[in-house]
N, C-alpha and C positions, 0 to 999 in steps of 0.2 A: 643314173644319178642314185648316190646312197640316200635311201629314203630318210634314214636316222642322223645325215648330217645337220647338224644345229648351226644358227645364226652366229653363236660365237667363235665359230672354226673359220668363218670367213669375214666377218666383220672389222671393220679399220676401228681400232682402239684410239690412235691419236688424231681425234677430232678437232678441226679447227671451228673455234666457236665464236659469236660477235654477241655484242649487248645492244639492248634497244637504243641507247642514245648514240652509238657509233654513226658517223655521218654516211651519208649514200655514198659520195666521194671516196671515202676511205675503206668502204666495203669494195667499191667497183675497184680499187687499187690492188686490195687483198686478193680478189676473186683472179684479175690479172696475174699478180706476183706468183701467187700459190697454185694458179692453173685450175679454179675449181670455178664451179658453176652454182654452188649454193652452201649454206652453212644455218645449223642452228643457231638460233638466239637464246641466250641465256643470260639471266638477270645476275649481274655482277655480284650484288651481296647475300644472294640466296643460293645461286647455283640452279635455280629451277628454269628448265626449259620453256619458253613462253612463245616462242614460235619458230617460223624457218623464212630465212630470207634466200631467193634465187635470183640468178641473172634476169629471169624474165619479170619478177617484180621491179627491178631497176628499171627495165625498159618501159614497164607499165607508169612508173613515176615520172620519167622522162616525157614520154606521151601525154600524161595529165599537163604537165607544166607547158608543153608546145600547145595543147588545146587551150590551156587557162590564157597564155600569151596571145593566141591567134583571136580570142572572143574579146579582146579589147579592141575596139575601132581605132583604126590608124597607128596602132604602137607597133606591131610586127606584122612580117609577112602582108604588106598593104595590097599587093595582087593577086592575091588568092581569092578564089570564090569560097564562100560558106561551104563546111562539109569537104572541103579537098584536103588531101594531106599535107601537111607544114612540108617547107623546104628546109629540109635538113641541113643542107649546107648555108642558109641564111641564120643559124642559131643567134641569138642575141648573146652581145658579150657577156651579160650578167647571167646566163643559163648556169655555169659552173659556180659561181656563187650562190646562186639558189638552191641547186644541188648539194652544195655544202652545208645548207641551212637544214635540209631534210635529213630525218634521222632514218635507222633501221627501223624504230617503232611506228614510223609514218607508213613504210611500206610492206614489212613482213605480214606473211600468213599465219593467223593464230591457230587455225586448225592443224594438227600435227598428227601425223600417222605414225604410230611406233609397235614395235615388237620388244618382246623379252629376248635375253641371250640364248634361252632356251628353246624358242620358237625353231620349228623345222626350217629348212632352206624351202621346202615345197610351199610351206604355209604362207612365208615372208613372200615369195616370187607371186603366189597367186594374189595375195594383198594387194602388193604392187601394182599387178594388173588392172584388178580390179578397181582401185584409186587413179590408175593412169598416172603413177609418180615414177620417179628414178631414184629415189633415194627412201629408206624409211630409218627412223631413229631407232637407235637400241636402248631401251630403258629399262633397268632394273632396281626395284624399290625405289621408284620416284628419282631414280639418278640416272643420268646420262651416261652410260658405259662404250657406246661405240655408234657407228652409222654403217648400215648396208645398202650397196648401191648397185644399180644393173649391171655396171662393169665387174662387179664382185661376182654377181651370180652367171656373168658370162666365162668367167673364170673356170666354173665348175663344166659348164657346157662345153668349152672349147677343150678341157683335157681332164674328162671325167677321172681316169685313172690317177690322175695327180693331184685330185682334190685331196684338202686336207682329211685326214681319218683320226681325229680326237686329238690331235697335236695342237692343236692353237691355231690363231689366225696368221698369215704371212706378215711378215714386218714392211710397213710403208712407210715412204717419205712423206713428209706433212704436204707435200705440193703435188701429191696424186691427183691426177686430173679426173676421178671417178667420183667425188664428191657431188 
């Protein structure tokens, strides 16, 4: 691998972002439609990155809703023993409504890991491995300029001789599943 390869040469510049007020149902639809698994959360009025939301965060909120429902005696899941997993097929009719009321701000992770566009790919990969994450935000001068994912890193590993050499990042469609 080229030790001089910089994040700016592999990062995705066309980043799909959401704001904290977006409903979780809308985020779920976005993830499905765009075939992505996460997105930075950016305040609409300031452009400031305030968090990250992923598919795992959505699943965590659904689980919390089920746990809350199951804790009400006689409400739902009457036949379950305490501490057992809920019957996902017996979802209450109002679950979609409840999820529509929850927002990205309720579920996002506020701890964000970022690098600059001048960070080397090796440094970014080491950081992602250490933090056990699949994407890192690329921030220059407090502004989100891109995102680097494990799929982008695989591009270099799969074809090191074809990796960009200071030509700029490959152009990607907004629905690239590597987010």
